[in-house]
Backbone atoms as SQL, in Angstrom:
CREATE TABLE atoms (id INTEGER PRIMARY KEY, chain TEXT, resi INTEGER, resn TEXT, atom TEXT, x REAL, y REAL, z REAL);
INSERT INTO atoms VALUES
  (1, 'A', 1, 'MET', 'N', -14.561, 5.388, -2.439),
  (2, 'A', 1, 'MET', 'CA', -14.067, 5.450, -1.089),
  (3, 'A', 1, 'MET', 'C', -12.989, 6.512, -0.964),
  (4, 'A', 2, 'GLY', 'N', -12.611, 7.170, -2.029),
  (5, 'A', 2, 'GLY', 'CA', -11.608, 8.216, -1.930),
  (6, 'A', 2, 'GLY', 'C', -10.196, 7.649, -2.014),
  (7, 'A', 3, 'VAL', 'N', -9.235, 8.527, -1.915),
  (8, 'A', 3, 'VAL', 'CA', -7.833, 8.130, -1.996),
  (9, 'A', 3, 'VAL', 'C', -7.372, 7.634, -0.629),
  (10, 'A', 4, 'HIS', 'N', -6.808, 6.448, -0.590),
  (11, 'A', 4, 'HIS', 'CA', -6.265, 5.909, 0.652),
  (12, 'A', 4, 'HIS', 'C', -4.937, 6.584, 0.954),
  (13, 'A', 5, 'ALA', 'N', -4.573, 6.611, 2.222),
  (14, 'A', 5, 'ALA', 'CA', -3.333, 7.251, 2.651),
  (15, 'A', 5, 'ALA', 'C', -2.134, 6.677, 1.906),
  (16, 'A', 6, 'TYR', 'N', -2.084, 5.354, 1.734),
  (17, 'A', 6, 'TYR', 'CA', -0.961, 4.741, 1.029),
  (18, 'A', 6, 'TYR', 'C', -0.889, 5.258, -0.397),
  (19, 'A', 7, 'ASP', 'N', -2.039, 5.316, -1.077),
  (20, 'A', 7, 'ASP', 'CA', -2.070, 5.808, -2.449),
  (21, 'A', 7, 'ASP', 'C', -1.614, 7.264, -2.514),
  (22, 'A', 8, 'PHE', 'N', -2.069, 8.074, -1.567),
  (23, 'A', 8, 'PHE', 'CA', -1.666, 9.472, -1.530),
  (24, 'A', 8, 'PHE', 'C', -0.154, 9.589, -1.347),
  (25, 'A', 9, 'CYS', 'N', 0.397, 8.837, -0.402),
  (26, 'A', 9, 'CYS', 'CA', 1.838, 8.900, -0.139),
  (27, 'A', 9, 'CYS', 'C', 2.639, 8.457, -1.350),
  (28, 'A', 10, 'ARG', 'N', 2.142, 7.450, -2.046),
  (29, 'A', 10, 'ARG', 'CA', 2.833, 6.984, -3.245),
  (30, 'A', 10, 'ARG', 'C', 2.757, 8.042, -4.347),
  (31, 'A', 11, 'GLN', 'N', 1.567, 8.616, -4.562),
  (32, 'A', 11, 'GLN', 'CA', 1.389, 9.628, -5.603),
  (33, 'A', 11, 'GLN', 'C', 2.195, 10.891, -5.300),
  (34, 'A', 12, 'ALA', 'N', 2.295, 11.244, -4.023),
  (35, 'A', 12, 'ALA', 'CA', 3.024, 12.454, -3.631),
  (36, 'A', 12, 'ALA', 'C', 4.518, 12.183, -3.466),
  (37, 'A', 13, 'LYS', 'N', 4.939, 10.951, -3.776),
  (38, 'A', 13, 'LYS', 'CA', 6.336, 10.530, -3.665),
  (39, 'A', 13, 'LYS', 'C', 6.850, 10.636, -2.230),
  (40, 'A', 14, 'ILE', 'N', 5.958, 10.374, -1.275),
  (41, 'A', 14, 'ILE', 'CA', 6.316, 10.329, 0.137),
  (42, 'A', 14, 'ILE', 'C', 6.669, 8.897, 0.531),
  (43, 'A', 15, 'ALA', 'N', 6.017, 7.905, -0.113),
  (44, 'A', 15, 'ALA', 'CA', 6.250, 6.493, 0.203),
  (45, 'A', 15, 'ALA', 'C', 7.711, 6.150, -0.062),
  (46, 'A', 16, 'PRO', 'N', 8.305, 5.260, 0.705),
  (47, 'A', 16, 'PRO', 'CA', 7.705, 4.344, 1.667),
  (48, 'A', 16, 'PRO', 'C', 7.475, 4.950, 3.054),
  (49, 'A', 17, 'ASN', 'N', 7.780, 6.213, 3.242),
  (50, 'A', 17, 'ASN', 'CA', 7.504, 6.841, 4.527),
  (51, 'A', 17, 'ASN', 'C', 6.005, 6.983, 4.716),
  (52, 'A', 18, 'ARG', 'N', 5.611, 7.221, 5.952),
  (53, 'A', 18, 'ARG', 'CA', 4.189, 7.377, 6.254),
  (54, 'A', 18, 'ARG', 'C', 3.917, 8.805, 6.669),
  (55, 'A', 19, 'LEU', 'N', 2.782, 9.294, 6.276),
  (56, 'A', 19, 'LEU', 'CA', 2.347, 10.625, 6.639),
  (57, 'A', 19, 'LEU', 'C', 1.379, 10.495, 7.802),
  (58, 'A', 20, 'LYS', 'N', 1.679, 11.184, 8.900),
  (59, 'A', 20, 'LYS', 'CA', 0.805, 11.112, 10.070),
  (60, 'A', 20, 'LYS', 'C', 0.306, 12.504, 10.398),
  (61, 'A', 21, 'ASP', 'N', -0.952, 12.580, 10.734),
  (62, 'A', 21, 'ASP', 'CA', -1.582, 13.827, 11.133),
  (63, 'A', 21, 'ASP', 'C', -2.091, 13.603, 12.543),
  (64, 'A', 22, 'ARG', 'N', -1.621, 14.365, 13.474),
  (65, 'A', 22, 'ARG', 'CA', -2.006, 14.166, 14.865),
  (66, 'A', 22, 'ARG', 'C', -3.498, 14.392, 15.078),
  (67, 'A', 23, 'ALA', 'N', -4.166, 15.043, 14.160),
  (68, 'A', 23, 'ALA', 'CA', -5.600, 15.279, 14.291),
  (69, 'A', 23, 'ALA', 'C', -6.412, 14.132, 13.692),
  (70, 'A', 24, 'THR', 'N', -5.729, 13.063, 13.279),
  (71, 'A', 24, 'THR', 'CA', -6.398, 11.891, 12.739),
  (72, 'A', 24, 'THR', 'C', -6.321, 10.758, 13.741),
  (73, 'A', 25, 'LEU', 'N', -7.465, 10.205, 14.092),
  (74, 'A', 25, 'LEU', 'CA', -7.506, 9.022, 14.946),
  (75, 'A', 25, 'LEU', 'C', -7.477, 7.791, 14.056),
  (76, 'A', 26, 'ILE', 'N', -6.681, 6.810, 14.438),
  (77, 'A', 26, 'ILE', 'CA', -6.570, 5.581, 13.653),
  (78, 'A', 26, 'ILE', 'C', -6.887, 4.401, 14.549),
  (79, 'A', 27, 'GLY', 'N', -7.929, 3.669, 14.197),
  (80, 'A', 27, 'GLY', 'CA', -8.280, 2.432, 14.902),
  (81, 'A', 27, 'GLY', 'C', -7.754, 1.262, 14.104),
  (82, 'A', 28, 'VAL', 'N', -6.805, 0.530, 14.672),
  (83, 'A', 28, 'VAL', 'CA', -6.178, -0.593, 13.977),
  (84, 'A', 28, 'VAL', 'C', -6.825, -1.893, 14.439),
  (85, 'A', 29, 'VAL', 'N', -7.276, -2.703, 13.473),
  (86, 'A', 29, 'VAL', 'CA', -7.922, -3.988, 13.751),
  (87, 'A', 29, 'VAL', 'C', -7.053, -5.076, 13.135),
  (88, 'A', 30, 'LYS', 'N', -6.521, -5.952, 13.981),
  (89, 'A', 30, 'LYS', 'CA', -5.629, -7.028, 13.530),
  (90, 'A', 30, 'LYS', 'C', -6.422, -8.236, 13.063),
  (91, 'A', 31, 'ARG', 'N', -5.842, -8.981, 12.120),
  (92, 'A', 31, 'ARG', 'CA', -6.465, -10.195, 11.586),
  (93, 'A', 31, 'ARG', 'C', -6.586, -11.251, 12.678),
  (94, 'A', 32, 'SER', 'N', -7.663, -12.012, 12.614),
  (95, 'A', 32, 'SER', 'CA', -7.891, -13.131, 13.528),
  (96, 'A', 32, 'SER', 'C', -6.741, -14.128, 13.422),
  (97, 'A', 33, 'LEU', 'N', -6.376, -14.730, 14.540),
  (98, 'A', 33, 'LEU', 'CA', -5.306, -15.731, 14.537),
  (99, 'A', 33, 'LEU', 'C', -5.720, -17.015, 13.836),
  (100, 'A', 34, 'SER', 'N', -7.035, -17.277, 13.771),
  (101, 'A', 34, 'SER', 'CA', -7.503, -18.546, 13.224),
  (102, 'A', 34, 'SER', 'C', -8.255, -18.424, 11.904),
  (103, 'A', 35, 'GLY', 'N', -8.297, -17.239, 11.314),
  (104, 'A', 35, 'GLY', 'CA', -9.029, -17.081, 10.057),
  (105, 'A', 35, 'GLY', 'C', -8.563, -15.870, 9.280),
  (106, 'A', 36, 'ASP', 'N', -9.331, -15.526, 8.260),
  (107, 'A', 36, 'ASP', 'CA', -8.986, -14.396, 7.403),
  (108, 'A', 36, 'ASP', 'C', -9.859, -13.187, 7.675),
  (109, 'A', 37, 'ASP', 'N', -10.510, -13.161, 8.828),
  (110, 'A', 37, 'ASP', 'CA', -11.388, -12.045, 9.130),
  (111, 'A', 37, 'ASP', 'C', -10.841, -11.243, 10.315),
  (112, 'A', 38, 'TYR', 'N', -11.541, -10.164, 10.632),
  (113, 'A', 38, 'TYR', 'CA', -11.086, -9.188, 11.616),
  (114, 'A', 38, 'TYR', 'C', -12.238, -8.895, 12.567),
  (115, 'A', 39, 'ALA', 'N', -11.969, -8.873, 13.873),
  (116, 'A', 39, 'ALA', 'CA', -13.004, -8.589, 14.863),
  (117, 'A', 39, 'ALA', 'C', -12.945, -7.102, 15.219),
  (118, 'A', 40, 'LEU', 'N', -13.876, -6.333, 14.682),
  (119, 'A', 40, 'LEU', 'CA', -13.951, -4.908, 14.965),
  (120, 'A', 40, 'LEU', 'C', -14.861, -4.699, 16.163),
  (121, 'A', 41, 'GLY', 'N', -14.304, -4.205, 17.264),
  (122, 'A', 41, 'GLY', 'CA', -15.079, -3.948, 18.467),
  (123, 'A', 41, 'GLY', 'C', -15.994, -2.749, 18.285),
  (124, 'A', 42, 'LYS', 'N', -17.233, -2.899, 18.719),
  (125, 'A', 42, 'LYS', 'CA', -18.185, -1.795, 18.653),
  (126, 'A', 42, 'LYS', 'C', -17.677, -0.621, 19.482),
  (127, 'A', 43, 'GLY', 'N', -17.013, -0.915, 20.603),
  (128, 'A', 43, 'GLY', 'CA', -16.467, 0.139, 21.447),
  (129, 'A', 43, 'GLY', 'C', -15.461, 1.008, 20.712),
  (130, 'A', 44, 'LEU', 'N', -14.606, 0.398, 19.900),
  (131, 'A', 44, 'LEU', 'CA', -13.624, 1.164, 19.128),
  (132, 'A', 44, 'LEU', 'C', -14.323, 2.070, 18.127),
  (133, 'A', 45, 'LEU', 'N', -15.246, 1.503, 17.362),
  (134, 'A', 45, 'LEU', 'CA', -15.938, 2.289, 16.350),
  (135, 'A', 45, 'LEU', 'C', -16.732, 3.422, 16.995),
  (136, 'A', 46, 'ASP', 'N', -17.439, 3.128, 18.073),
  (137, 'A', 46, 'ASP', 'CA', -18.203, 4.162, 18.778),
  (138, 'A', 46, 'ASP', 'C', -17.284, 5.269, 19.301),
  (139, 'A', 47, 'HIS', 'N', -16.117, 4.891, 19.820),
  (140, 'A', 47, 'HIS', 'CA', -15.145, 5.861, 20.338),
  (141, 'A', 47, 'HIS', 'C', -14.659, 6.793, 19.230),
  (142, 'A', 48, 'LEU', 'N', -14.305, 6.225, 18.084),
  (143, 'A', 48, 'LEU', 'CA', -13.836, 7.041, 16.956),
  (144, 'A', 48, 'LEU', 'C', -14.919, 8.019, 16.504),
  (145, 'A', 49, 'ILE', 'N', -16.144, 7.522, 16.368),
  (146, 'A', 49, 'ILE', 'CA', -17.251, 8.365, 15.915),
  (147, 'A', 49, 'ILE', 'C', -17.555, 9.460, 16.948),
  (148, 'A', 50, 'ARG', 'N', -17.524, 9.106, 18.224),
  (149, 'A', 50, 'ARG', 'CA', -17.828, 10.080, 19.281),
  (150, 'A', 50, 'ARG', 'C', -16.796, 11.210, 19.304),
  (151, 'A', 51, 'LEU', 'N', -15.510, 10.863, 19.270),
  (152, 'A', 51, 'LEU', 'CA', -14.474, 11.904, 19.297),
  (153, 'A', 51, 'LEU', 'C', -14.497, 12.743, 18.026),
  (154, 'A', 52, 'LEU', 'N', -14.802, 12.126, 16.917),
  (155, 'A', 52, 'LEU', 'CA', -14.914, 12.879, 15.673),
  (156, 'A', 52, 'LEU', 'C', -16.050, 13.880, 15.775),
  (157, 'A', 53, 'GLY', 'N', -17.167, 13.462, 16.364),
  (158, 'A', 53, 'GLY', 'CA', -18.306, 14.358, 16.553),
  (159, 'A', 53, 'GLY', 'C', -17.988, 15.510, 17.498),
  (160, 'A', 54, 'LEU', 'N', -17.220, 15.231, 18.542),
  (161, 'A', 54, 'LEU', 'CA', -16.811, 16.284, 19.474),
  (162, 'A', 54, 'LEU', 'C', -15.798, 17.233, 18.847),
  (163, 'A', 55, 'GLY', 'N', -14.988, 16.685, 17.926),
  (164, 'A', 55, 'GLY', 'CA', -13.960, 17.494, 17.273),
  (165, 'A', 55, 'GLY', 'C', -12.707, 17.697, 18.102),
  (166, 'A', 56, 'LYS', 'N', -12.631, 16.975, 19.239),
  (167, 'A', 56, 'LYS', 'CA', -11.441, 17.122, 20.086),
  (168, 'A', 56, 'LYS', 'C', -11.339, 15.945, 21.051),
  (169, 'A', 57, 'ARG', 'N', -10.107, 15.757, 21.564),
  (170, 'A', 57, 'ARG', 'CA', -9.840, 14.755, 22.590),
  (171, 'A', 57, 'ARG', 'C', -9.990, 15.386, 23.965),
  (172, 'A', 58, 'LYS', 'N', -9.805, 14.572, 25.016),
  (173, 'A', 58, 'LYS', 'CA', -9.886, 15.090, 26.387),
  (174, 'A', 58, 'LYS', 'C', -8.900, 16.228, 26.630),
  (175, 'A', 59, 'ASP', 'N', -7.720, 16.120, 26.017),
  (176, 'A', 59, 'ASP', 'CA', -6.695, 17.155, 26.221),
  (177, 'A', 59, 'ASP', 'C', -6.908, 18.381, 25.327),
  (178, 'A', 60, 'GLU', 'N', -8.080, 18.437, 24.689),
  (179, 'A', 60, 'GLU', 'CA', -8.474, 19.550, 23.819),
  (180, 'A', 60, 'GLU', 'C', -7.767, 19.561, 22.467),
  (181, 'A', 61, 'SER', 'N', -6.900, 18.574, 22.183),
  (182, 'A', 61, 'SER', 'CA', -6.277, 18.531, 20.861),
  (183, 'A', 61, 'SER', 'C', -7.343, 18.190, 19.827),
  (184, 'A', 62, 'PRO', 'N', -7.230, 18.757, 18.626),
  (185, 'A', 62, 'PRO', 'CA', -8.287, 18.594, 17.625),
  (186, 'A', 62, 'PRO', 'C', -8.367, 17.183, 17.045),
  (187, 'A', 63, 'VAL', 'N', -9.563, 16.806, 16.646),
  (188, 'A', 63, 'VAL', 'CA', -9.806, 15.572, 15.900),
  (189, 'A', 63, 'VAL', 'C', -10.523, 15.980, 14.630),
  (190, 'A', 64, 'ARG', 'N', -9.883, 15.759, 13.491),
  (191, 'A', 64, 'ARG', 'CA', -10.463, 16.148, 12.206),
  (192, 'A', 64, 'ARG', 'C', -10.934, 14.957, 11.385),
  (193, 'A', 65, 'SER', 'N', -10.351, 13.784, 11.659),
  (194, 'A', 65, 'SER', 'CA', -10.750, 12.591, 10.915),
  (195, 'A', 65, 'SER', 'C', -10.494, 11.354, 11.757),
  (196, 'A', 66, 'ALA', 'N', -11.186, 10.272, 11.410),
  (197, 'A', 66, 'ALA', 'CA', -11.040, 8.995, 12.103),
  (198, 'A', 66, 'ALA', 'C', -11.060, 7.888, 11.053),
  (199, 'A', 67, 'ILE', 'N', -10.102, 6.990, 11.151),
  (200, 'A', 67, 'ILE', 'CA', -9.916, 5.939, 10.152),
  (201, 'A', 67, 'ILE', 'C', -9.874, 4.583, 10.843),
  (202, 'A', 68, 'VAL', 'N', -10.481, 3.584, 10.212),
  (203, 'A', 68, 'VAL', 'CA', -10.382, 2.191, 10.644),
  (204, 'A', 68, 'VAL', 'C', -9.445, 1.494, 9.661),
  (205, 'A', 69, 'VAL', 'N', -8.412, 0.832, 10.190),
  (206, 'A', 69, 'VAL', 'CA', -7.413, 0.152, 9.361),
  (207, 'A', 69, 'VAL', 'C', -7.408, -1.331, 9.710),
  (208, 'A', 70, 'LEU', 'N', -7.557, -2.189, 8.708),
  (209, 'A', 70, 'LEU', 'CA', -7.438, -3.633, 8.879),
  (210, 'A', 70, 'LEU', 'C', -6.000, -4.017, 8.565),
  (211, 'A', 71, 'LYS', 'N', -5.328, -4.679, 9.540),
  (212, 'A', 71, 'LYS', 'CA', -3.918, -5.030, 9.380),
  (213, 'A', 71, 'LYS', 'C', -3.721, -6.532, 9.512),
  (214, 'A', 72, 'ASP', 'N', -2.897, -7.075, 8.649),
  (215, 'A', 72, 'ASP', 'CA', -2.452, -8.463, 8.739),
  (216, 'A', 72, 'ASP', 'C', -0.951, -8.398, 9.000),
  (217, 'A', 73, 'GLY', 'N', -0.562, -8.510, 10.260),
  (218, 'A', 73, 'GLY', 'CA', 0.836, -8.286, 10.619),
  (219, 'A', 73, 'GLY', 'C', 1.165, -6.822, 10.401),
  (220, 'A', 74, 'ASP', 'N', 2.190, -6.555, 9.597),
  (221, 'A', 74, 'ASP', 'CA', 2.561, -5.177, 9.279),
  (222, 'A', 74, 'ASP', 'C', 1.912, -4.667, 7.995),
  (223, 'A', 75, 'THR', 'N', 1.100, -5.507, 7.363),
  (224, 'A', 75, 'THR', 'CA', 0.487, -5.152, 6.084),
  (225, 'A', 75, 'THR', 'C', -0.902, -4.559, 6.285),
  (226, 'A', 76, 'THR', 'N', -1.125, -3.375, 5.726),
  (227, 'A', 76, 'THR', 'CA', -2.454, -2.784, 5.720),
  (228, 'A', 76, 'THR', 'C', -3.262, -3.452, 4.622),
  (229, 'A', 77, 'VAL', 'N', -4.358, -4.079, 4.999),
  (230, 'A', 77, 'VAL', 'CA', -5.197, -4.819, 4.058),
  (231, 'A', 77, 'VAL', 'C', -6.261, -3.902, 3.469),
  (232, 'A', 78, 'GLU', 'N', -6.846, -3.071, 4.330),
  (233, 'A', 78, 'GLU', 'CA', -7.897, -2.158, 3.876),
  (234, 'A', 78, 'GLU', 'C', -8.061, -1.063, 4.917),
  (235, 'A', 79, 'GLN', 'N', -8.533, 0.073, 4.475),
  (236, 'A', 79, 'GLN', 'CA', -8.846, 1.159, 5.400),
  (237, 'A', 79, 'GLN', 'C', -9.993, 1.980, 4.853),
  (238, 'A', 80, 'CYS', 'N', -10.719, 2.598, 5.768),
  (239, 'A', 80, 'CYS', 'CA', -11.811, 3.486, 5.393),
  (240, 'A', 80, 'CYS', 'C', -12.062, 4.422, 6.560),
  (241, 'A', 81, 'THR', 'N', -12.859, 5.440, 6.330),
  (242, 'A', 81, 'THR', 'CA', -13.177, 6.347, 7.425),
  (243, 'A', 81, 'THR', 'C', -14.089, 5.625, 8.417),
  (244, 'A', 82, 'ALA', 'N', -14.097, 6.110, 9.650),
  (245, 'A', 82, 'ALA', 'CA', -14.974, 5.531, 10.661),
  (246, 'A', 82, 'ALA', 'C', -16.435, 5.678, 10.242),
  (247, 'A', 83, 'GLN', 'N', -16.774, 6.789, 9.594),
  (248, 'A', 83, 'GLN', 'CA', -18.149, 6.991, 9.136),
  (249, 'A', 83, 'GLN', 'C', -18.528, 5.974, 8.062),
  (250, 'A', 84, 'GLU', 'N', -17.602, 5.682, 7.141),
  (251, 'A', 84, 'GLU', 'CA', -17.877, 4.673, 6.115),
  (252, 'A', 84, 'GLU', 'C', -18.104, 3.311, 6.759),
  (253, 'A', 85, 'MET', 'N', -17.269, 2.975, 7.732),
  (254, 'A', 85, 'MET', 'CA', -17.427, 1.688, 8.411),
  (255, 'A', 85, 'MET', 'C', -18.764, 1.629, 9.141),
  (256, 'A', 86, 'GLN', 'N', -19.125, 2.705, 9.814),
  (257, 'A', 86, 'GLN', 'CA', -20.400, 2.770, 10.520),
  (258, 'A', 86, 'GLN', 'C', -21.559, 2.561, 9.542),
  (259, 'A', 87, 'ASN', 'N', -21.493, 3.186, 8.381),
  (260, 'A', 87, 'ASN', 'CA', -22.547, 3.018, 7.363),
  (261, 'A', 87, 'ASN', 'C', -22.606, 1.592, 6.839),
  (262, 'A', 88, 'ARG', 'N', -21.453, 0.962, 6.651),
  (263, 'A', 88, 'ARG', 'CA', -21.421, -0.416, 6.155),
  (264, 'A', 88, 'ARG', 'C', -22.064, -1.383, 7.138),
  (265, 'A', 89, 'LEU', 'N', -21.942, -1.069, 8.421),
  (266, 'A', 89, 'LEU', 'CA', -22.399, -1.995, 9.457),
  (267, 'A', 89, 'LEU', 'C', -23.753, -1.642, 10.050),
  (268, 'A', 90, 'LYS', 'N', -24.386, -0.569, 9.571),
  (269, 'A', 90, 'LYS', 'CA', -25.605, -0.066, 10.227),
  (270, 'A', 90, 'LYS', 'C', -26.749, -1.065, 10.261),
  (271, 'A', 91, 'ASN', 'N', -26.829, -1.981, 9.321),
  (272, 'A', 91, 'ASN', 'CA', -27.918, -2.962, 9.296),
  (273, 'A', 91, 'ASN', 'C', -27.473, -4.354, 9.737),
  (274, 'A', 92, 'ILE', 'N', -26.279, -4.437, 10.336),
  (275, 'A', 92, 'ILE', 'CA', -25.739, -5.717, 10.774),
  (276, 'A', 92, 'ILE', 'C', -25.585, -5.683, 12.293),
  (277, 'A', 93, 'SER', 'N', -26.218, -6.616, 12.968),
  (278, 'A', 93, 'SER', 'CA', -26.134, -6.677, 14.428),
  (279, 'A', 93, 'SER', 'C', -24.763, -7.195, 14.849),
  (280, 'A', 94, 'PRO', 'N', -24.155, -6.560, 15.849),
  (281, 'A', 94, 'PRO', 'CA', -22.862, -7.057, 16.339),
  (282, 'A', 94, 'PRO', 'C', -23.045, -8.343, 17.144),
  (283, 'A', 95, 'ASN', 'N', -21.961, -9.092, 17.248),
  (284, 'A', 95, 'ASN', 'CA', -21.930, -10.325, 18.035),
  (285, 'A', 95, 'ASN', 'C', -21.540, -9.993, 19.475),
  (286, 'A', 96, 'GLU', 'N', -21.947, -10.869, 20.418),
  (287, 'A', 96, 'GLU', 'CA', -21.516, -10.745, 21.814),
  (288, 'A', 96, 'GLU', 'C', -20.210, -11.511, 21.953),
  (289, 'A', 97, 'GLY', 'N', -19.244, -10.910, 22.631),
  (290, 'A', 97, 'GLY', 'CA', -17.973, -11.590, 22.817),
  (291, 'A', 97, 'GLY', 'C', -17.379, -11.330, 24.185),
  (292, 'A', 98, 'GLN', 'N', -16.282, -11.964, 24.455),
  (293, 'A', 98, 'GLN', 'CA', -15.585, -11.844, 25.733),
  (294, 'A', 98, 'GLN', 'C', -15.220, -10.394, 26.045),
  (295, 'A', 99, 'PHE', 'N', -14.914, -9.620, 25.030),
  (296, 'A', 99, 'PHE', 'CA', -14.496, -8.230, 25.215),
  (297, 'A', 99, 'PHE', 'C', -15.583, -7.233, 24.820),
  (298, 'A', 100, 'GLY', 'N', -16.816, -7.680, 24.705),
  (299, 'A', 100, 'GLY', 'CA', -17.917, -6.801, 24.347),
  (300, 'A', 100, 'GLY', 'C', -18.454, -7.099, 22.957),
  (301, 'A', 101, 'LEU', 'N', -19.246, -6.182, 22.441),
  (302, 'A', 101, 'LEU', 'CA', -19.858, -6.354, 21.124),
  (303, 'A', 101, 'LEU', 'C', -18.824, -6.142, 20.024),
  (304, 'A', 102, 'TYR', 'N', -18.961, -6.919, 18.946),
  (305, 'A', 102, 'TYR', 'CA', -18.027, -6.815, 17.826),
  (306, 'A', 102, 'TYR', 'C', -18.676, -7.329, 16.547),
  (307, 'A', 103, 'TRP', 'N', -18.071, -6.962, 15.427),
  (308, 'A', 103, 'TRP', 'CA', -18.462, -7.496, 14.112),
  (309, 'A', 103, 'TRP', 'C', -17.285, -8.241, 13.534),
  (310, 'A', 104, 'TRP', 'N', -17.555, -9.366, 12.851),
  (311, 'A', 104, 'TRP', 'CA', -16.528, -10.022, 12.052),
  (312, 'A', 104, 'TRP', 'C', -16.477, -9.283, 10.720),
  (313, 'A', 105, 'ILE', 'N', -15.320, -8.804, 10.359),
  (314, 'A', 105, 'ILE', 'CA', -15.131, -8.048, 9.130),
  (315, 'A', 105, 'ILE', 'C', -14.270, -8.870, 8.181),
  (316, 'A', 106, 'LYS', 'N', -14.716, -8.960, 6.938),
  (317, 'A', 106, 'LYS', 'CA', -13.922, -9.592, 5.892),
  (318, 'A', 106, 'LYS', 'C', -13.509, -8.490, 4.925),
  (319, 'A', 107, 'PRO', 'N', -12.224, -8.350, 4.637),
  (320, 'A', 107, 'PRO', 'CA', -11.804, -7.276, 3.728),
  (321, 'A', 107, 'PRO', 'C', -12.312, -7.519, 2.322),
  (322, 'A', 108, 'SER', 'N', -12.544, -6.424, 1.636),
  (323, 'A', 108, 'SER', 'CA', -13.021, -6.494, 0.268),
  (324, 'A', 108, 'SER', 'C', -12.464, -5.316, -0.496),
  (325, 'A', 109, 'THR', 'N', -11.924, -5.557, -1.668),
  (326, 'A', 109, 'THR', 'CA', -11.447, -4.459, -2.493),
  (327, 'A', 109, 'THR', 'C', -12.481, -4.085, -3.540),
  (328, 'A', 110, 'ALA', 'N', -13.567, -4.850, -3.597),
  (329, 'A', 110, 'ALA', 'CA', -14.656, -4.560, -4.538),
  (330, 'A', 110, 'ALA', 'C', -15.741, -3.788, -3.805),
  (331, 'A', 111, 'ASN', 'N', -16.892, -3.693, -4.414),
  (332, 'A', 111, 'ASN', 'CA', -18.023, -3.057, -3.743),
  (333, 'A', 111, 'ASN', 'C', -18.358, -3.843, -2.488),
  (334, 'A', 112, 'ILE', 'N', -18.726, -3.120, -1.452),
  (335, 'A', 112, 'ILE', 'CA', -19.025, -3.749, -0.178),
  (336, 'A', 112, 'ILE', 'C', -20.469, -4.253, -0.201),
  (337, 'A', 113, 'ASP', 'N', -20.649, -5.495, 0.248),
  (338, 'A', 113, 'ASP', 'CA', -21.989, -6.024, 0.366),
  (339, 'A', 113, 'ASP', 'C', -22.108, -6.738, 1.711),
  (340, 'A', 114, 'ASP', 'N', -23.298, -7.211, 2.039),
  (341, 'A', 114, 'ASP', 'CA', -23.524, -7.827, 3.342),
  (342, 'A', 114, 'ASP', 'C', -22.662, -9.070, 3.547),
  (343, 'A', 115, 'GLU', 'N', -22.371, -9.821, 2.487),
  (344, 'A', 115, 'GLU', 'CA', -21.557, -11.016, 2.642),
  (345, 'A', 115, 'GLU', 'C', -20.140, -10.656, 3.061),
  (346, 'A', 116, 'ALA', 'N', -19.592, -9.605, 2.464),
  (347, 'A', 116, 'ALA', 'CA', -18.222, -9.206, 2.789),
  (348, 'A', 116, 'ALA', 'C', -18.126, -8.579, 4.166),
  (349, 'A', 117, 'TRP', 'N', -19.224, -7.970, 4.650),
  (350, 'A', 117, 'TRP', 'CA', -19.150, -7.222, 5.905),
  (351, 'A', 117, 'TRP', 'C', -20.059, -7.775, 6.977),
  (352, 'A', 118, 'GLY', 'N', -20.569, -8.976, 6.819),
  (353, 'A', 118, 'GLY', 'CA', -21.490, -9.510, 7.819),
  (354, 'A', 118, 'GLY', 'C', -20.903, -10.575, 8.676);
């Protein structure tokens, strides 16, 4: 999955500060209030992928990367590129919900399989 931003910042001795790139879109998904999973909206993922494909925002500012971050409070649990997330979910149908289509995501630090991401 490559080097995560936190790992990079730690290795580059930037941590505990955060490195931000304005050309990076970050979709933050908060943990469910009643469980250990995360509801990733299809609209968010589609938006990240679409802007990444365009290479720019409405204001013409560049978009070079898009990241999905799973957060539990202030703690980053897991992150990956929007393309990686899209690939993980390509064979999993989203659920219908009050706010549109979504997937229940369970974080995994091991290899991703359908149980962890279904």
